[in-house]
N, C-alpha and C positions, 0 to 999 in steps of 0.2 A: 358047138359054138361056145366061146367063152361067155362068162356072165359079168354083170356089173360089179359083183362082189370081188372080181379079180382085179379091180382098179383101186389104186391108192391115189387120192387127190392131195396135191401139195399146193398150198396157197402162198404165194410170195407176198408177204406183208411187212417187209422190213425197210423199204425205201424212205428217204427223207421227203421227197416230193416238194422241193423248194419253191416251185411255182404256185403252191397252194398256201404259202405263208400269208397271214399269220394263223390260219386255222390249224396248222400243225405245229404251232409254237410249243404247245403243252401236250400234244398227243401225236401219234403216228397218223399217216395219211389214211389208212384203212379204218381208223377209229373215228374219223370225222363224221358227225351226225348228218343225216340226209332225210328229207321228207318228214321232218317234224319229230320222228320217234325212233328211226333206225340208225344204224351205222353202216358205212360202206362195206365193212367186212361181212355183214349179214347177207349180202347179195351172193357172193360165190359159195358161202357155206349152205345157204338155202337152196341154191341150184343143185349142189351135190346131193343133199338130202332128198330133194324132190326127184332126182334122177336115179335114186337107189344106190348112191355111193355113200357109204357110212363110215369109211375109214379116211379121215381127213387130218392132215398135218398142216399147221400154220407156222410159217417161218417168220420170226420177228427179230427186230434189232433196234430201230430208232424210236425213242420216246414210247416205249412199249407198255408201260404200266397200265394205262387206261385200257389199251387193247386187251391185255392179259386178263384184267378184271372183268371186262365185258364178256369175253369168251368163256371164262371159267364159271361165271354166274348164269350164262345163257344156255350153253350147249352141253347138257349132261344126259347121256343115255342111261336107261335103268340097268340094273345089275344082270339082267337076263339078255341084254343086247350085246352083240359082239362089236358094235361100232364104237368110234371114238372121235373126238375133235381134240387133237393134241397140239400143244404149243411147243415148237422147237426154237428156242431162243439162241441167238449167236452166243457161242461159248468158246473158252480157251480149252484146247486139248494138247496132248503131247505131239500130235501131228500138225496142229495149226494154232497159232496164238493171235491171229488177226481177225478183223471184222469181215463180214461178207463184202466182197468187192463188186458184186453184181449178181444178177439173177442165177446165172449158171454156177457161179462160185458158191452161192448159198446152198445149192443142191449138192455140190461137191463136198462141202463141209458137213453135210448131214447125211452122207451116204450110208453110214452105219445104221442110222434109224430107218432110212428108206429100205435098206436090205432086210432089216428085221421084220418088216411088215409082210415079206414074202409074197408081194403082189406081182402078178405077171405084167401089169401095165401101170404106168404112172401118168396121171393127168396133172399138168402144170397150169395153174390159174393165177391171175393177178388179183390183188385185194382191193382194187380201187376202180372197178368198172361197174356201170349200171346196165344190166341186161337180165333177161329171163331165158334160160336155155336148158333144154332137156339134153343131157350128154349121151343118152342112149343111142340116138341116130348116128352121132359122130363115132361112137364106139363100134356100132355095127358096120359103118362105112370102113373103119379101120380094119376090122376083121375080114370083111368081104374082099377088100383089095389087098389083103396080106401086106399091109403097110408096116414099115418100121416106125415111121413118125407120121402123124396126121395133124395138120394145122387147121384150126378154125379160121375161115376166111370170110370176107364180106366185100361185095362190090362197092366201089367208091368213085366219086367224080375225079377228074384229072387234077383239079385245084387242091384236092385234099392229099395228093400224093406226097408232097414235101414234108409232111408231118407224121407219116406212117411208114411201116415196113411194107414194101410192095413186092408181090410175087409174080413170076411168070408161070402160067399154068396152061396145060393142054386140055382138050375137051374131056379126057378121062379123069381129070383131077390131078394128074401127076405134076409136081412142081419141078421145074428145070432151072430156075434162077431166082435170086432174091437180092433186093437192094434195100438198105435201111435209110429212110428219110431222104430220098434223092432230090436235090435242088435243081439239077440240070433238066430243062424241058426235053432235050433230045434223048436223055436216058429214060425219062418217063414214057416217051412214045415207043421205045423199044419194049416196054413192059405191058403194053396193051394186050389183055387176055380175053376181052369180051367184045362182041359186036353190038355195043350199046353206047351211043354217043353221050348219054347222060352219065353213065357209070362204066367207063371202059376198063378201069383198073381193078385189081384184086389186092386187098390189104390183109395183113395178118392181124388177128384180134388178140394176139398174145395168149392164146389158149392152145396148148400142145398135148397130144396124147402120144406117149412113147412106149415102145416095148422096153421093159425095165432093163434088160441086158444092153440094149442099144444106148439108153440114157447113161448107164454106168460107164460104158466104153467111151462115149463122147466126152464126158466131163473128166474122166481119169486120164485119157490119152492126150488131152489137150489142156494142160494145166494153166496155160496163158489165156484160155477162153473164159471170159468172165460173164458174158451176157448171152442169152438165147438169140435175141434178134440180131445183134451185131456180129456174133461169133459162131454159135453152135449151129443154127439153121443154115446159114450160107455154106458152112463146111459140110454139113450132113447131106445136102442135096446131091453132092458129088460122090458120096460113099454109100448112102442108104436109099431105100425106097421111101420117098417123102410125098405125101398127098395133101391136097387142100380140100376140106369139107365146107361147102358154102352154107352160111347162116344168113337168112333174110330178115330176121327179127330186129327189134330195137337194140342198139348197143351204143353206149356212150362212155368214153374215157374221161373220167373226172380228173383232169390233169392240171387245170388252171382255175384261178378264182372266177374268171369269166364263165368257163364251162360249168363249174359248180353252181354258180348263181343262176345261169340260164336253165340248167337241168332242173333245179328245184322249182323255179317259177313255171316251167312247163307242166309240172305236176298239179298245178292249181286249176287247170282248165277242165271243162266239162268232159272232154275225151282226151285224157293225157296220153302221150306216146308210150309211157310205161305204166302198166296197170298194177297197182298194189292190191287191188281187190279180187285177184284171181284166187278163188276158193280152192281149186284143185292143186295149185302150185303157189302156196303162200310164201311170203318173205317173213322169216322168223326173226325175233329179236328178244331182248331182255324183257321179262314180264314185270310190269309195274302195277302196284296196287294204288291207283290214283282215282280220285273222283271224276265224274263227268265235268266237262267245261261249263262254266257259267258265262253267258253273254247277256249283259244288262243294257237294254235300250241302245243298241249299237247297230251300225250298218256294215254288213259284210258282203263282199262280192268277189267271187273267184278266190276263195280262201281255203287253204288246206289247214285245218285246225286239229291239233292233237289234244290229248286228254289232260286234265288237271289244270286248265287255264282259267283265268278270271279277267274278263274284259268288261270295262265299265264305260258306257257312253262314248264309244270310240267309233272311228270310221276306218275300215280296213278293206283294201282292194288289191287283188292280184299279189297275194303274199302267202308265205308259209309261216304258221305260228306253232312253234314247237312246244313240247311238254312243259307244264308248269309256268307258262308265260303269264306275266301280269302286265296288263295294259290299263293305265289309269284314264280317268275321265278327260274328255276333250282332245285326246290324241288322235292323230291321223297317220296311218301307216299305208304306204303304197309301194308296190314293186320291190318288196323287201323280204328277206329271209331271217326270221327270228328263231333262234335255236332253243329258246326257253332257258330252263335252269335245272340243276341237279337237286335243289332244295328250295324251300320257301324262306323269305326273310322272317326274322324273329324279333323279340323285344330288344335284344342286345343291339341289333342293327339300328333300331329307332333311337336308342340312347346315344349311339356313336355319332350321330349327325350326318352320316354319309347316306346317299340315296338308297332306297330299298332296291332289292333285286327286281329287275323288270324295267318297264318304260313308265316314266313319271307323267304327271298331268300336262296337258296342253302342248305336247310335243308334236313335231312334224317330221316323220321319218320316211325318206324316199330313196330308192335305189341303193339300199344298204344290206349288209349282212351283219347281224348282231349275234355274236357267239354266246355260249352258255354263261350264266351267272353274271352277265353284264348289269351294271347299275347306271341307269340313265335318269338324271334328275328332271326337274320341271322345266318347261319352256325351251327344250333343246330342239334345234333345227339341224337336220342332216339332209343334204342334197347330193345327187350324183355329180361327178366331175366328167369332163370330156373323155372319151375313150382314149386310152394310151397314157393317161395321167397316172403317175406313181408317186406317192408321198408316204413317208414313214415318220410318225411321231410316237411319243411314249404311250399315249392312250388310244390312238386310232391310226389306221393305215388306209391308204387308197391304192388299189391295185387295178390297173386298166380302167380307171374311172369309177370303180365300185368302192364305196366306203365300207371298211370292215372294222367293226368294234371287237377286239380280241376278247377271249375268255377272261372273265374276272375283272374286266376294265371298269373304271368309274368315270363317267362323263358328268361333270358338275352342271347344276341348273344354269340355264341361260346360255349354254355353249352353242355356237353356230359352227357347223362343219359343212362348208359349201364353197363353190368357186367364187373368186373375187368378182365383184360387180364390174 
């Protein structure tokens, strides 16, 4: 039986993710903070390490500086360990001078590095999903079925089909057909694979385990195929043995501002759907040497509070409060995601006259995402807009009704961001 050390993990972390704007205005999508202290890229890397996969390549392209810095500062094995977390940035070569054109094209342009790992299998992962998965059962399923490709799949409801890649699967797990984001209800009915009225469809999770020689053949023999979901997998099922391995655990694609917002707020509940407290399978991130948070005469209910914060006489409910968050006296925060900051304000900030980093006194923040290093003055009011509302200004953005204060923004004292009366 092969071993987990025979697997090279390749994490696709180069996409722009335009639906997550403005959180990715200054960083790539996998570098976006989540749960107060982590970044999205920490999820797939941690899953690999916890599964015994220690050879990890991360393919990057768009706004990649923040992501490169985080990975290089966080994931360093000691000199006696054969593992690595290596960044493979988009680059010009004699064979190719263009950017990655899609997920499969990114693999194609990095085949030299992938071959050099001499791994028998390649595990393709996305850099922007939230889930905890042991890849060992999937690998064992792949080996037992003598598959060429194994796709991680999950049962979904009929109404979710139009936004996902849907597979046709027989009882043995063999995949016979695939359609990407089908809009026609008649087509969806043809792809029913489960005798379950609540979740009759099987969707691809965007996690693929390839025999390395099969992967190389597919991307080299089909130079016009740029994506796995739209091109490679539909073609492969007619040429190779492709199976689906079902995963029943929590899995969320952080693809939009709404999904990012709701996923974060889900983590504030007493029994969150995703557990960051799993001692046996921790989620790793950059180590920070921060003091414990100080909460002075405040009321907190259903709050996920990170370290290094200072909260003074505030009222906070159903919110995420990220590292180094400063919340001044008299402020109310509700149903919001505060990402905190990378540093604290200093004397120079006070002299400049601009608001200090954090939330000023007597503010009322509701239904908002406040990105890192934002400066919100005194008596600022932020309220959610009706769902579907999209507004873009220089200092703030509304996406699907959620107010987003971009990274490094300054909101002057007395500002009101709310729907018209």
